[in-house]
C-alpha positions in Angstrom: -0.4 0.0 -0.2 0.7 3.8 -0.5 2.1 5.6 2.3 -0.2 8.3 3.3 1.2 12.5 2.7 2.0 14.0 5.8 -1.0 16.8 7.7 1.7 18.7 9.1 5.1 19.7 9.3 7.3 16.7 10.9 8.8 18.1 14.2 6.6 18.8 16.6 3.6 16.8 15.1 2.7 13.3 14.3 2.9 11.3 11.3 0.0 8.9 11.1 0.0 6.2 7.9 -3.0 5.2 6.4 -2.1 1.2 7.0 -2.4 2.1 10.8 -5.3 3.6 10.7 -6.9 1.3 9.0 -5.4 -2.1 10.8 -6.0 -0.9 13.9 -9.0 -0.9 16.1 -11.3 2.0 16.6 -13.8 3.0 19.0 -15.7 6.3 18.7 -17.3 7.3 22.0 -20.4 8.8 21.0 -23.6 9.6 23.4 -27.1 11.0 23.3 -27.7 14.3 22.3 -27.9 16.8 25.6 -31.2 18.5 25.6 -30.7 22.2 27.7 -33.8 23.7 27.6 -33.0 26.8 30.3 -32.3 30.5 29.7 -28.5 30.0 30.2 -26.2 27.5 31.1 -22.2 26.2 31.1 -21.1 23.7 28.5 -17.9 22.1 29.0 -15.6 19.0 26.6 -15.7 15.9 28.6 -13.3 15.9 31.9 -13.3 19.1 31.8 -10.4 20.2 33.2 -9.0 17.1 32.4 -7.6 15.8 29.1 -11.0 15.0 27.3 -10.5 11.3 25.8 -9.9 10.5 22.2 -11.9 9.0 19.7 -15.4 11.4 21.4 -18.6 13.2 20.2 -20.5 14.8 22.4 -23.5 16.6 21.2 -25.7 19.6 23.0 -28.9 20.5 22.0 -30.1 23.9 23.3 -33.8 25.8 23.1 -35.0 28.7 24.2 -38.5 30.5 24.2 -39.8 31.6 20.9 -38.3 35.1 20.6 -35.6 34.9 22.5 -32.0 34.1 20.4 -28.8 31.8 22.1 -25.9 34.1 22.9 -22.6 31.4 23.4 -19.0 32.1 24.3 -16.1 30.8 25.1 -14.2 31.0 29.2 -11.2 28.8 28.5 -10.6 26.8 24.4 -7.9 24.1 24.5 -8.5 22.0 21.1 -5.1 20.2 19.5 -4.4 21.9 16.3 -5.4 21.4 12.9 -5.5 21.8 9.0 -9.2 22.9 8.6 -9.9 21.5 12.2 -9.3 18.0 11.1 -8.6 16.4 14.2 -10.5 17.7 17.6 -12.9 20.7 16.9 -16.3 22.4 18.4 -19.4 22.9 15.2 -22.2 25.5 16.3 -25.0 24.9 14.1 -28.4 26.1 14.0 -31.7 24.8 11.9 -29.1 23.3 9.4 -27.0 25.9 9.2 -23.3 26.0 10.4 -22.3 28.8 12.7 -18.6 28.3 13.5 -16.4 25.2 13.5 -13.6 25.9 16.3 -10.3 24.2 17.1 -6.3 24.8 18.3 -5.4 26.8 20.9 -6.3 30.7 22.1 -2.2 31.1 22.9 -1.7 31.2 18.7 -3.3 33.4 16.2 -3.4 30.9 13.2 -6.0 29.0 14.8 -9.5 29.0 14.7 -10.5 29.9 18.1 -12.7 31.5 19.5 -11.1 34.1 21.4 -13.6 36.7 22.8 -15.8 36.2 20.0 -19.6 35.4 20.9 -22.0 33.4 18.5 -26.0 34.1 18.6 -27.9 31.9 16.8 -30.6 33.6 14.3 -33.4 31.5 16.0 -34.2 30.6 19.3 -32.4 27.1 19.4 -28.7 26.0 18.6 -26.8 22.9 18.6 -22.9 22.1 19.3 -20.7 19.0 19.2 -17.8 18.3 20.2 -15.3 15.8 18.6 -12.2 14.3 19.0 -10.1 11.8 16.5 -8.2 8.7 17.7 -5.0 10.3 19.2 -4.6 13.2 21.6 -0.4 13.0 21.5 -0.6 15.8 24.5 -2.6 16.7 27.2 -5.6 18.9 25.7 -7.6 20.1 28.4 -11.0 21.1 26.0 -13.0 24.1 26.2 -14.7 25.1 28.8 -18.4 27.4 27.0 -21.4 29.8 28.9 -24.9 30.2 27.0 -27.4 32.5 27.6 -31.1 32.9 25.7 -31.5 37.1 24.5 -34.3 39.1 23.4 -34.7 39.4 19.7 -35.6 43.4 19.4 -38.4 42.1 16.4 -39.3 45.9 15.4 -35.7 46.5 14.4 -35.0 43.3 13.1 -37.8 41.7 11.0 -37.2 42.4 7.4 -39.4 39.7 6.1 -43.2 42.0 5.4 -44.9 39.2 5.8 -44.0 39.7 10.4 -43.9 43.3 10.1 -46.4 45.0 11.8 -49.0 47.7 9.8 -48.2 51.0 12.0 -46.7 50.5 14.9 -44.5 47.7 16.3 -43.6 47.6 20.5 -40.3 45.2 21.3 -40.9 43.4 25.1 -38.8 40.5 26.3 -39.6 37.6 24.9 -41.5 39.1 21.3 -43.1 41.9 20.5 -47.1 43.6 19.6 -48.6 45.9 17.0 -50.6 48.3 18.0 -52.7 50.6 15.0 -53.0 54.9 14.6 -56.3 56.3 15.6 -59.3 55.8 13.9 -57.7 52.4 13.1 -58.1 48.5 14.6 -55.6 45.8 14.4 -56.3 42.7 11.9 -57.1 39.4 13.4 -53.5 38.9 11.9 -52.6 41.1 15.2 -50.8 42.6 12.3 -52.3 44.8 10.0 -54.2 47.3 10.9 -57.8 47.8 8.9 -60.8 50.1 9.3 -64.3 50.3 10.7 -66.1 52.2 7.6 -68.7 50.3 7.1 -71.6 52.8 8.1 -71.3 56.1 6.6 -73.7 57.7 5.2 -74.3 60.9 3.2 -77.5 63.0 3.5 -76.1 66.6 1.8 -76.5 67.2 -1.7 -72.7 68.1 -2.2 -70.1 66.1 -1.1 -66.7 65.0 -1.2 -65.8 61.1 -0.3 -61.9 59.4 -0.1 -60.1 56.5 0.8 -59.4 56.4 4.4 -55.7 58.5 5.2 -56.2 60.1 1.1 -53.2 60.9 -0.3 -51.5 58.7 2.7 -51.9 55.0 1.9 -54.7 53.4 2.8 -55.6 50.7 5.4 -55.0 47.3 4.5 -57.8 44.0 4.7 -60.7 46.5 4.9 -63.8 46.7 3.5 -65.2 50.4 3.3 -69.3 51.0 2.4 -69.8 54.0 1.3 -73.5 55.0 1.1 -75.3 58.4 -0.8 -79.2 58.9 0.1 -81.1 62.0 -1.2 -84.2 62.3 -1.9 -86.3 61.1 -4.6 -85.9 63.4 -7.1 -82.3 64.4 -7.3 -79.6 62.7 -9.5 -76.3 62.1 -8.0 -73.1 62.5 -10.4 -69.4 61.0 -9.5 -66.5 63.3 -10.2 -63.1 60.9 -9.5 -59.9 62.8 -8.9 -56.9 62.0 -11.7 -55.1 61.3 -8.5 -56.3 57.7 -8.2 -54.2 54.4 -7.0 -55.4 51.5 -6.4 -53.0 48.3 -5.9 -53.9 46.0 -9.9 -52.8 43.6 -11.4 -51.2 43.2 -15.2 -53.5 40.4 -16.4 -56.3 40.0 -14.2 -58.6 42.8 -13.7 -58.5 43.8 -10.2 -57.9 41.1 -8.5 -56.5 42.5 -5.0 -57.8 45.7 -4.4 -61.1 47.4 -6.1 -63.7 50.2 -5.8 -67.4 49.2 -7.0 -70.5 51.7 -7.1 -73.6 50.6 -7.0 -76.4 52.6 -8.2 -80.5 51.6 -8.1 -79.9 48.7 -10.5 -77.0 49.9 -12.2 -73.3 48.8 -11.2 -70.0 50.4 -12.8 -66.3 49.0 -11.7 -64.7 47.4 -10.2 -61.9 49.9 -10.8 -58.6 49.9 -9.4 -54.6 50.9 -11.1 -54.0 54.6 -12.0 -56.4 55.5 -14.3 -59.3 57.6 -12.5 -62.8 56.9 -13.6 -63.6 60.9 -14.5 -67.3 61.3 -14.3 -69.7 59.2 -13.1 -73.1 60.5 -13.9 -75.7 57.8 -12.1 -79.2 59.3 -13.0 -80.0 57.7 -8.9 -80.9 59.1 -5.8 -79.0 56.4 -3.8 -75.8 55.2 -4.1 -73.6 52.9 -2.9 -69.7 52.7 -3.1 -68.2 50.2 -2.1 -63.8 49.9 -1.9 -62.1 46.5 -0.7 -58.3 46.2 0.0 -56.1 43.3 0.6 -53.8 42.5 3.8 -50.6 43.8 0.9 -49.3 46.5 -0.2 -48.7 50.3 0.2 -51.3 52.5 -2.6 -52.7 56.0 -2.7 -56.1 55.5 -2.6 -58.5 57.4 -3.6 -61.2 60.8 -4.1 -64.3 61.9 -5.3 -66.5 64.6 -5.2 -70.3 64.3 -5.6 -73.0 66.6 -6.6 -76.9 66.3 -7.3 -79.2 68.0 -9.6 -83.2 67.3 -9.9 -85.8 67.6 -12.6 -85.5 71.4 -14.2 -88.7 73.8 -13.2 -89.8 76.6 -15.6 -87.9 80.2 -15.2 -90.3 82.4 -12.5 -91.0 85.7 -13.2 -91.5 88.1 -10.2 -94.3 89.9 -9.7 -95.8 93.6 -10.9 -93.2 95.9 -8.3 -91.5 92.2 -6.6 -88.2 91.2 -7.3 -87.6 87.1 -6.4 -83.8 86.1 -4.6 -81.7 84.7 -6.4 -82.0 85.3 -9.7 -80.8 81.9 -12.0 -81.3 81.0 -15.8 -82.1 77.5 -14.2 -83.7 76.1 -11.3 -83.8 72.5 -10.4 -85.5 70.2 -7.9 -85.4 71.0 -4.2 -84.7 75.1 -4.9 -86.6 77.6 -3.2 -87.4 81.0 -4.5 -88.4 83.9 -1.9 -90.8 86.1 -3.5 -90.5 90.1 -1.8 -92.5 93.5 -2.9 -90.6 96.6 -3.0 -90.8 99.3 -0.7 -94.3 100.4 -0.1 -96.2 96.9 -0.5 -96.8 93.7 0.8 -96.9 89.8 -0.7 -100.9 89.2 -1.0 -101.9 85.4 -1.3 -104.8 84.0 -0.3 -106.0 87.4 1.2 -103.2 87.3 3.6 -100.3 89.9 3.6 -96.8 89.2 4.3 -93.1 90.7 3.7 -91.9 87.8 1.8 -93.1 84.3 0.0 -91.5 80.9 -0.7 -91.9 78.8 -3.6 -90.0 75.7 -4.4 -88.9 73.6 -7.5 -91.2 69.8 -7.4 -90.0 67.0 -8.0 -91.6 66.6 -11.6 -90.5 69.8 -12.8 -93.6 72.3 -10.9 -93.2 74.8 -8.2 -94.7 74.0 -4.6 -97.4 77.5 -5.4 -97.9 80.5 -8.0 -96.3 83.9 -7.7 -98.0 85.9 -5.1 -99.0 89.8 -6.2 -97.5 92.4 -4.8 -100.1 94.4 -3.1 -99.6 98.4 -2.2 -99.2 98.9 1.5 -103.2 100.2 3.2 -102.9 102.3 6.4 -106.5 102.3 6.2 -108.9 104.8 7.7 -106.8 107.3 10.3 -108.3 107.1 13.6 -110.6 109.8 14.7 -109.3 112.1 17.4 -112.3 112.9 19.8 -112.5 117.0 19.5 -110.2 116.8 16.5 -110.1 117.0 12.8 -108.5 114.7 9.9 -107.8 116.2 6.6 -105.6 114.2 4.2 -103.4 116.0 1.7 -103.9 113.2 -1.1 -106.7 112.8 -3.7 -109.7 110.8 -3.3 -108.8 110.4 0.1 -106.2 108.0 -0.8 -104.9 105.7 2.1 -101.9 104.1 0.7 -98.2 104.1 1.0 -96.8 107.7 0.9 -99.9 109.0 1.7 -100.5 112.0 3.7 -102.8 113.0 6.9 -103.0 116.3 9.2 -104.4 116.0 12.6 -105.5 119.9 13.9 -108.0 120.5 16.5 -111.4 121.4 15.3 -113.2 123.7 18.6 -111.3 126.8 19.7 -111.4 126.0 23.3 -109.2 122.8 22.8 -105.2 122.6 21.8 -102.7 120.3 20.2 -101.0 118.2 23.3 -98.0 117.8 22.2 -97.7 121.3 20.2 -96.9 119.5 16.7 -97.7 119.8 13.4 -100.0 116.7 13.4 -99.1 115.4 10.2 -98.5 111.4 9.6 -97.8 109.7 6.1 -98.6 105.6 5.4 -95.5 104.1 5.7 -94.1 100.7 4.1 -96.0 98.8 6.9 -98.9 99.9 6.3 -98.7 101.9 9.4 -99.1 106.2 9.9 -96.6 107.9 11.3 -95.7 111.0 12.3 -91.8 112.6 12.3 -92.6 113.7 15.8 -94.3 111.1 17.3 -94.4 108.3 15.2 -97.0 105.8 15.8 -98.4 107.5 18.6 -101.3 110.1 18.0 -101.7 113.6 19.6 -104.7 115.2 21.7 -106.5 117.4 21.7 -107.3 118.9 25.3 -109.3 121.5 26.4 -107.3 124.9 26.5 -106.9 125.9 30.5 -107.1 128.9 32.5 -107.6 131.6 29.7 -110.5 133.0 30.6 -112.3 135.4 27.6 -113.5 137.9 30.0 -110.6 140.0 31.8 -111.1 140.2 35.5 -111.6 143.8 37.2 -113.0 144.7 40.3 -112.8 142.3 43.0 -115.2 142.1 46.1 -115.1 140.2 49.3 -116.9 137.5 50.1 -117.8 138.5 53.2 -119.6 142.3 52.6 -118.3 141.9 49.0 -119.2 142.8 45.4 -120.3 139.9 42.5 -117.4 139.1 40.1 -118.1 139.5 36.3 -119.6 137.1 34.8 -117.5 134.3 33.0 -114.3 135.3 35.1 -113.9 132.5 36.7 -115.3 129.7 33.7 -113.7 126.5 35.6 -116.0 126.9 38.7 -118.6 124.2 39.0 -121.4 124.5 41.8 -121.8 121.5 43.5 -125.7 121.2 44.0 -128.4 119.1 46.4 -131.7 119.7 47.1 -132.2 123.2 45.3 -129.1 124.9 47.0 -125.6 124.6 46.7 -123.3 122.8 49.4 -120.3 123.5 47.9 -118.2 124.0 45.4 -115.4 122.8 43.0 -112.8 123.4 39.6 -113.4 121.9 36.4 -110.4 119.8 34.9 -110.1 118.6 31.5 -113.7 117.8 30.1 -114.6 115.6 32.1 -113.1 115.7 36.1 -114.4 118.4 39.1 -111.5 118.6 42.1 -113.2 119.6 45.5 -112.5 119.2 48.5 -113.4 115.8 50.6 -115.1 116.9 53.5 -117.9 117.0 51.0 -118.5 114.6 49.9 -119.5 111.7 52.4 -122.2 112.2 55.8 -121.1 113.5 59.2 -119.0 111.0 61.1 -118.8 110.2 64.6 -116.7 112.5 66.6 -115.3 109.7 69.2 -114.3 107.3 65.9 -113.8 110.0 62.8 -112.5 106.8 60.4 -114.0 107.3 56.9 -115.6 104.3 55.6 -116.8 103.2 51.4 -120.2 103.3 53.1 -119.7 106.8 54.3 -118.8 108.6 51.1 -122.2 110.1 49.4 -123.8 108.9 46.5 -122.6 110.5 43.0 -126.3 110.0 42.4 -127.2 112.7 45.7 -126.0 115.4 44.0 -126.1 117.2 40.5 -122.5 119.6 39.6 -123.3 122.5 37.7 -120.7 124.4 35.5 -121.2 127.8 33.2 -122.8 128.8 36.9 -123.4 132.5 37.7 -126.8 133.8 39.6 -126.7 132.0 43.3 -130.4 130.3 42.6 -131.8 131.7 39.7 -131.3 129.5 36.3 -128.4 131.0 34.0 -128.7 130.1 29.8 -125.2 129.5 30.5 -125.5 126.7 32.7 -124.8 123.1 32.1 -126.3 120.7 34.3 -124.1 117.3 34.9 -124.5 114.6 36.4 -120.8 112.4 38.6 -120.6 109.1 37.8 -117.6 108.3 39.9 -116.2 110.3 43.5 -112.8 109.4 44.4 -111.2 110.5 47.8 -107.4 111.4 48.4 -105.8 108.1 50.2 -104.4 109.9 52.7 -107.2 111.7 53.3 -107.7 112.1 57.4 -111.4 113.7 58.1 -110.6 114.5 61.4 -107.7 116.9 61.0 -108.8 117.7 57.3 -105.6 116.9 56.0 -105.2 115.9 51.8 -108.9 117.4 52.1 -108.8 116.7 48.3 -111.4 114.0 46.0 -111.9 114.2 42.3 -115.6 114.2 41.1 -115.5 112.2 37.5 -118.7 112.9 35.1 -121.1 110.6 33.4 -120.5 112.9 30.4 -117.9 115.5 29.2 -118.9 119.0 29.2 -119.2 121.4 26.4 -116.2 123.5 26.5 -117.0 127.8 25.6 -117.2 130.5 27.1 -118.7 130.4 30.1 -116.8 126.7 30.9 -113.2 126.1 30.9 -110.9 124.0 33.0 -108.4 125.5 34.8 -104.5 124.2 34.9 -102.0 122.6 37.4 -100.5 124.5 39.2 -96.8 124.8 38.1 -95.0 125.9 41.4 -94.1 129.3 40.1 -95.6 131.1 42.4 -94.4 133.2 45.6 -95.2 132.2 49.2 -96.5 135.9 49.6 -98.4 135.8 46.2 -102.0 137.4 45.4 -104.7 134.7 45.0 -108.2 134.6 43.6 -110.8 132.4 45.8 -114.2 132.5 44.7 -117.4 130.8 45.5 -120.8 131.0 46.4 -120.6 130.7 50.4 -122.8 132.3 52.6 -122.1 136.0 53.4 -121.8 137.0 57.6 -125.6 137.7 57.7 -126.4 133.4 57.2 -127.2 133.9 54.1 -126.9 132.6 50.3 -125.4 136.0 48.0 -127.0 136.5 45.0 -124.4 135.3 42.4 -120.9 134.6 42.7 -118.2 136.5 44.5 -114.9 136.1 44.5 -111.9 138.0 46.9 -107.9 138.4 46.6 -105.8 137.5 49.2 -102.3 137.4 49.8 -101.0 133.8 50.8 -99.6 133.5 54.3 -96.1 132.0 55.6 -96.8 128.5 56.6 -95.3 129.1 59.8 -97.5 132.0 61.0 -100.9 130.3 60.2 -99.5 127.5 62.2 -98.7 129.8 64.9 -102.6 131.4 64.7 -104.1 128.1 64.8 -101.3 126.9 67.7 -103.8 129.0 69.7 -106.9 127.2 69.2 -104.9 123.5 69.5 -105.6 123.0 65.6 -103.1 121.8 63.5 -101.7 122.9 60.2 -100.1 120.3 58.7 -97.4 120.7 55.2 -100.1 119.7 52.7 -102.5 123.3 54.1 -102.6 126.5 52.3 -103.2 129.7 54.1 -104.1 132.8 52.7 -106.0 136.4 54.4 -104.6 139.4 56.1 -104.3 139.4 60.1 -106.9 142.2 60.5 -109.5 139.8 58.7 -112.3 140.7 56.7 -111.6 138.6 53.2 -111.9 135.0 53.7 -114.0 132.3 51.8 -117.3 130.9 54.3 -119.1 128.7 54.8 -120.6 127.1 51.0 -117.3 127.6 49.0 -115.9 124.1 50.4 -113.9 122.8 47.5 -113.7 125.3 45.4 -110.8 127.2 43.6 -108.0 129.4 45.4 -106.2 130.6 41.9 -103.3 132.8 41.0 -101.8 133.8 37.7 -98.7 131.7 36.4 -96.3 134.7 35.6 -94.8 132.7 32.6 -97.6 131.1 31.2 -100.3 133.7 31.5 -103.1 131.1 32.6 -104.6 130.8 35.9 -103.6 127.8 38.0 -105.8 125.9 40.7 -103.3 126.1 43.5 -105.9 125.0 46.2 -109.4 124.3 47.1 -111.2 125.7 50.4 -111.0 123.5 53.3 -111.6 124.5 56.2 -111.2 128.1 59.0 -111.8 129.6 62.2 -114.9 131.5 61.6 -115.5 134.5 57.9 -113.2 136.9 58.2 -112.4 137.0 61.3 -109.0 138.9 63.0 -105.9 136.7 62.9 -108.1 133.9 61.1 -106.6 132.8 58.5 -108.9 130.7 55.2 -107.1 126.9 55.2 -106.6 125.8 51.7 -105.8 121.7 50.7 -102.8 122.1 48.8 -103.4 120.8 45.2 -99.4 121.0 44.1 -98.5 118.3 46.6 -101.4 116.2 45.6 -101.3 116.9 41.7 -99.5 113.4 41.0 -103.0 111.7 42.8 -104.6 113.8 40.2 -103.3 113.1 37.4 -102.6 109.0 37.7 -106.9 109.5 39.1 -108.3 112.1 36.3 -105.1 111.1 33.1 -105.5 114.8 32.3 -102.3 116.8 30.9 -102.2 120.0 29.8 
């Protein structure tokens, strides 16, 4: 036989011959593989640290849980050296893949020793095999290795598309999990992100629909359903944008992702690829759009705008003196038109007036109603003015838009209040309006405090002379049983102001509290206006019946505080030269002013005068009057006015109660009522003054009850 060629240098090596190898008895020691399943461990050559045996083969199978890899490193390595590790060696494998083969001694740099190198398996399994040949000429101690399970960061290392997360990847020790962006849900494969988009309903006449996340890649494994539901009579048109990208196939029509459209009995699609479907006229009011995607692909998707049009309606012509909005060349189903009229005109439809009227284009091309007419605004007959006259400034007493009227007071004893022109114009709303008062009417109020007859000689009521006829046209006589019992003053044309004590029965001195039953009946006496002679009838007089009595709420019968009352007449007095109201006080009179008191009261001879008499007396200082009556233990309160002369001689007397105390206004030149005759001590006695109720203090109550405004 031929001799085998040497495998190493002779010096320090060993010569082996094929003849010797083949003829010598040879026994290989081979044991079953050692299974290692812990998360870490130590592997040593047989007999370590003593010399390992010859003809040995030992296998270790290392398994760690899924999600981990095996990391192997050597702390000590001392094996027989050989070319290409033919003699003794350690081989590391994983899933039929040789990861490394080591042999030799660590002290040399020419051998294939592991050194500081770590070997990491691609998966969760690694096998290690130790093999020694038939001879171990030197004492080789073998190896000491350690392994540990190390975590795999799948989020960084997974390059296989089938294993990668669709959106977000989260690593943890031993594994990883996937999650999705907001609005997406994880598919059952726990990797793919899809959307729940099967219930999208559009009911507006115009809108935009697109694939989820457009123009970003649309989700995988999703089925999206979009429904457009409009009222019957509309027709929906779809317009896809040019930017259209759905996964397709070069040979098969839309096998992966696609969009389909169902419109009534029609179907459009499927569509995919990069060519946009463009415009689609569905001629339907109900549309279903289905978009399907499989579990792969990265395409941008699609976007469309939809609009709805309906049956056309005829062109609308505006009414005469009117307009329509909006004014369009064409109108279709559901379009609405608002009809309005020019200024001064109103819509008239079915005898009902309105500012605007709306009609709508209906299914089938018919308008919901006929176009109404525009009727000119009519203010109708203007309201009448008591004691006034209305004059038209337009022909035929026209009352329509921009017609004019003017109010005036037709009676010389009435004047317009407020003092305005009284001109009103019919406005666009059908209402009479004045530049000064708006829609409020003026009123014809009685002229007050301007008698036709001037005052000349003045007489004493006590031992005095008679007044001039008509000099006090506001004075009223309260008449009962053929005789006067009190006086009063005319306010406006239906009210008399008098003394409260004239209008109730005599009260119990022990309990002088006025009750409603104590007030006399309005039917028990008469009010006479235009009166001059006391007991003879005058041709100027007017006899009127009271209908209501109003006593001042603060009246005290025991002290005659607020001794003032009002009578409402059953009919208005006829104003003339002898019947005219007195004016309200304006507070401008001086404290010592001269005043006029009128009446038909008894004179010192205890008999009535033949005619009306009056006196002119000065007002008395309130403190002086109060002091004078304090001696008699009678109170003068703030609501009372005193008048008269210290030496006496001029005073009101029995029967004058309620009569007027007047003074001439400095600024207006009109006679004002500042007091009503109330009480006194005797008639015209020395150091005794007449006491009158202060009208100015009761004026708010008087105006509230009567409504009289001068």
